[in-house]
VEXVO-690867 format. One record per residue (C-alpha): x, y, z; residue number from 1. Coordinates in nm, 2 decimals, m for minus. Each point is the difference from the previous one (the first is absolute). Layout:
# residues N
      px      py      pz  num
       X       Y       Z  NUM
...
This chain:
# residues 270
      px      py      pz  num
  m25.24   10.80    4.17    1
    0.21   m0.27   m0.13    2
   m0.11   m0.35   m0.04    3
    0.05   m0.16    0.35    4
    0.12   m0.36   m0.20    5
    0.24    0.14   m0.36    6
    0.00    0.34    0.16    7
   m0.12    0.18   m0.30    8
   m0.17    0.30    0.01    9
   m0.40   m0.10    0.00   10
   m0.25    0.19   m0.17   11
   m0.32    0.18    0.20   12
   m0.29   m0.25    0.00   13
   m0.24    0.23    0.24   14
   m0.02    0.16    0.35   15
    0.28   m0.22    0.19   16
    0.09   m0.21   m0.24   17
    0.21   m0.05   m0.29   18
    0.13   m0.27   m0.23   19
    0.33   m0.15   m0.17   20
   m0.01    0.02   m0.37   21
    0.26   m0.29   m0.03   22
   m0.14   m0.28    0.31   23
   m0.38    0.15    0.04   24
   m0.02    0.01    0.37   25
   m0.21    0.25    0.14   26
    0.19    0.18    0.34   27
   m0.20    0.22    0.23   28
    0.24    0.28    0.09   29
   m0.19    0.06    0.35   30
    0.00   m0.36    0.13   31
    0.18    0.01    0.32   32
    0.12   m0.30    0.21   33
   m0.23   m0.12    0.33   34
    0.07   m0.23    0.25   35
   m0.14   m0.32    0.01   36
   m0.10   m0.14    0.35   37
   m0.32   m0.04    0.17   38
   m0.17    0.21   m0.14   39
    0.04   m0.06   m0.36   40
   m0.09   m0.35    0.09   41
   m0.32    0.05    0.18   42
   m0.14    0.37    0.00   43
    0.14    0.07   m0.36   44
   m0.13   m0.35   m0.16   45
   m0.35    0.02    0.19   46
   m0.04    0.32   m0.21   47
    0.07   m0.15   m0.30   48
   m0.15   m0.32    0.00   49
   m0.23    0.00    0.32   50
    0.21   m0.29    0.23   51
    0.33    0.05    0.13   52
    0.28   m0.23   m0.15   53
    0.03   m0.26    0.28   54
   m0.37   m0.02   m0.11   55
   m0.01   m0.04   m0.33   56
    0.24   m0.31    0.01   57
   m0.29   m0.25   m0.20   58
    0.00    0.28   m0.28   59
    0.36    0.03   m0.05   60
    0.07   m0.39    0.03   61
   m0.22   m0.06   m0.25   62
    0.15    0.23   m0.24   63
    0.36   m0.15    0.09   64
   m0.09   m0.36   m0.08   65
   m0.13    0.14   m0.37   66
    0.36    0.22   m0.03   67
    0.16   m0.31    0.10   68
   m0.22   m0.23   m0.30   69
    0.10    0.24   m0.27   70
    0.36    0.02    0.09   71
   m0.02   m0.41   m0.02   72
   m0.20    0.02   m0.31   73
    0.34    0.12   m0.14   74
    0.22   m0.29    0.20   75
   m0.12   m0.27    0.17   76
    0.31   m0.10    0.13   77
    0.04    0.29    0.27   78
   m0.07   m0.15    0.32   79
    0.30   m0.07    0.28   80
    0.14    0.34   m0.20   81
    0.09    0.35    0.21   82
   m0.24    0.26    0.01   83
    0.02    0.38    0.15   84
   m0.27    0.18    0.08   85
    0.12    0.36    0.02   86
   m0.28    0.21    0.23   87
   m0.12   m0.31    0.10   88
   m0.24    0.19    0.32   89
   m0.18   m0.32    0.24   90
    0.19   m0.27   m0.27   91
   m0.35   m0.12   m0.15   92
    0.16   m0.07   m0.32   93
    0.33   m0.18    0.16   94
   m0.29   m0.23    0.17   95
   m0.17   m0.07   m0.31   96
    0.35   m0.07   m0.16   97
    0.11   m0.22    0.25   98
   m0.32   m0.22   m0.01   99
    0.08   m0.03   m0.38  100
    0.39   m0.10    0.05  101
    0.19    0.29   m0.03  102
    0.27    0.10    0.23  103
   m0.16    0.35    0.07  104
    0.20    0.32    0.21  105
   m0.12    0.35    0.01  106
    0.11    0.38    0.04  107
   m0.21    0.25    0.16  108
    0.11    0.35    0.15  109
   m0.30   m0.03    0.21  110
    0.13   m0.14    0.32  111
   m0.36   m0.05    0.15  112
   m0.10   m0.19   m0.30  113
    0.38   m0.18    0.04  114
   m0.12   m0.14    0.36  115
   m0.33   m0.13   m0.11  116
    0.15   m0.17   m0.26  117
    0.22   m0.15    0.17  118
   m0.23   m0.08    0.28  119
   m0.16   m0.24   m0.27  120
    0.30   m0.21   m0.08  121
    0.07    0.25   m0.35  122
    0.40    0.05   m0.07  123
   m0.02    0.35    0.03  124
    0.32    0.27    0.01  125
   m0.13    0.33    0.09  126
    0.20    0.34   m0.19  127
    0.00    0.19   m0.28  128
   m0.01   m0.11   m0.37  129
    0.30    0.12   m0.08  130
    0.23   m0.02    0.33  131
   m0.10   m0.39   m0.04  132
    0.03   m0.03   m0.36  133
    0.38    0.16   m0.03  134
    0.08   m0.22    0.33  135
   m0.06   m0.29   m0.20  136
    0.14    0.08   m0.25  137
    0.28    0.07    0.15  138
    0.07   m0.31    0.20  139
   m0.04   m0.17   m0.32  140
   m0.27   m0.23    0.09  141
   m0.23   m0.19   m0.24  142
   m0.27    0.20   m0.22  143
   m0.36   m0.16    0.02  144
   m0.20   m0.18   m0.25  145
   m0.27    0.24    0.04  146
   m0.03    0.35    0.13  147
   m0.31    0.14    0.07  148
   m0.17    0.36    0.05  149
   m0.39    0.03    0.03  150
   m0.04    0.42    0.01  151
    0.34    0.08    0.11  152
    0.18    0.14   m0.30  153
   m0.24    0.30   m0.08  154
    0.12    0.09    0.40  155
    0.32    0.10   m0.06  156
    0.17    0.27   m0.13  157
    0.30   m0.13   m0.14  158
   m0.14   m0.19   m0.26  159
    0.34   m0.08   m0.20  160
    0.20   m0.13    0.36  161
   m0.33   m0.23    0.05  162
    0.02   m0.13   m0.34  163
    0.41   m0.05    0.02  164
   m0.04   m0.18    0.34  165
   m0.26   m0.23   m0.06  166
    0.15   m0.12   m0.34  167
    0.31   m0.12    0.17  168
   m0.26   m0.16    0.26  169
   m0.14   m0.26   m0.24  170
    0.22   m0.27   m0.17  171
    0.01   m0.01   m0.39  172
   m0.30   m0.20   m0.07  173
   m0.19    0.07    0.32  174
   m0.35    0.23    0.04  175
   m0.08    0.35    0.12  176
   m0.35    0.03    0.11  177
   m0.14    0.32    0.00  178
   m0.40    0.16    0.05  179
    0.04    0.34   m0.05  180
   m0.25    0.32   m0.04  181
   m0.10    0.03   m0.41  182
   m0.04    0.33   m0.16  183
   m0.16   m0.21   m0.27  184
   m0.31   m0.06    0.13  185
   m0.37    0.11    0.02  186
    0.08    0.25    0.28  187
    0.28    0.20   m0.18  188
   m0.18   m0.06   m0.36  189
   m0.34    0.13    0.05  190
    0.01    0.16    0.36  191
    0.37    0.18    0.01  192
   m0.14    0.27    0.21  193
   m0.11   m0.22    0.27  194
    0.34   m0.21   m0.08  195
    0.21    0.28    0.10  196
   m0.23    0.13    0.31  197
    0.06   m0.35    0.15  198
    0.31   m0.08   m0.11  199
    0.18   m0.10    0.33  200
    0.28    0.27    0.10  201
    0.25   m0.27    0.06  202
   m0.04   m0.14   m0.31  203
    0.35    0.13   m0.25  204
   m0.03   m0.22   m0.31  205
   m0.33   m0.12   m0.20  206
    0.06   m0.29   m0.28  207
   m0.21   m0.14   m0.29  208
    0.06   m0.31   m0.11  209
    0.21    0.15   m0.31  210
    0.23    0.25    0.22  211
    0.06   m0.37    0.23  212
    0.15   m0.14   m0.27  213
    0.24    0.25   m0.12  214
    0.15    0.11    0.36  215
    0.01   m0.40    0.05  216
    0.20   m0.03   m0.31  217
    0.26    0.26    0.16  218
    0.10   m0.26    0.27  219
   m0.03   m0.35   m0.16  220
   m0.35   m0.08    0.03  221
   m0.22   m0.13   m0.27  222
   m0.37    0.04    0.13  223
   m0.22   m0.37   m0.09  224
   m0.30    0.12    0.16  225
   m0.25    0.31    0.07  226
   m0.34   m0.07    0.16  227
   m0.26    0.28    0.16  228
    0.01   m0.08    0.34  229
   m0.33    0.22    0.08  230
   m0.27   m0.09   m0.17  231
   m0.25    0.32    0.02  232
   m0.28    0.05   m0.28  233
   m0.15    0.30    0.16  234
    0.26    0.20   m0.09  235
   m0.05   m0.01   m0.33  236
   m0.27    0.24   m0.17  237
   m0.34   m0.16    0.03  238
    0.15   m0.26    0.22  239
   m0.22   m0.03    0.24  240
   m0.25   m0.14   m0.32  241
   m0.06   m0.38    0.12  242
    0.12   m0.09   m0.41  243
    0.29    0.22   m0.01  244
    0.10   m0.06    0.34  245
    0.03   m0.45   m0.15  246
    0.19    0.15   m0.31  247
    0.24    0.21    0.15  248
    0.06   m0.26    0.27  249
    0.05   m0.21   m0.24  250
    0.24    0.23   m0.17  251
    0.22    0.07    0.23  252
    0.08   m0.39    0.10  253
    0.09    0.00   m0.38  254
    0.19    0.32    0.01  255
    0.25    0.17    0.27  256
   m0.25    0.29   m0.01  257
   m0.03    0.07    0.36  258
    0.08    0.27    0.31  259
    0.27   m0.27    0.15  260
    0.16   m0.25   m0.19  261
    0.22   m0.38    0.06  262
    0.35   m0.08   m0.17  263
    0.12   m0.23   m0.04  264
    0.41    0.05   m0.13  265
    0.31   m0.23   m0.08  266
    0.37    0.15    0.03  267
    0.19   m0.11   m0.33  268
    0.28   m0.27    0.03  269
    0.30    0.16   m0.10  270
């Protein structure tokens, strides 16, 4: 198996998984693409989180506000700038971005979610990322000040192409916001068998903060921020004990040692 980013042979890691010795990216050999329509946002989402995607709006928007807060700590003069969300779903992030003064646009593969977002007044185009990105670039349209991808990158089999197109969509000096699973977290580290058993079948690639930095450099990005997205002390040894639970939670807030991470990347100015 070759690395989906650099194309070099990967080293066997464990059942169905291999690691790139250069980028440190983990790839899943058995991953398969799926469709992201009604059952994904309702049935599959509810199986994992106990409620549908639409019912989870309040929690999701609280997280979106926090991500934008972290971005504005990097650059406080971003109001009024253009922002594209790839995989914008129901448009919950776009709504928050508009409230904070951004010129927000979304690209979404699901027709149902696109129609819902449009009914709420959001500016969303329906189609695959590769088709929309290639059309945008071929038309010579302006790149965006900010591009956001939240739990999208890991679903893409051709990582190299996604990174290459994304880099062309971000203006020099602009930002790329990524939220994605992390293989540097308590589940992967302390419960490897469970990590393998629960690994989603449509996740082609797994990053760590270190591998993300290596891959980002290949495409002209510098990682400016990485933090734990999910705080789950119970996944640590003894993490249900009150004292350890509090210590682990504090540790995860200080260090990006989590099963999911949020990162802010900035495109280099040539």
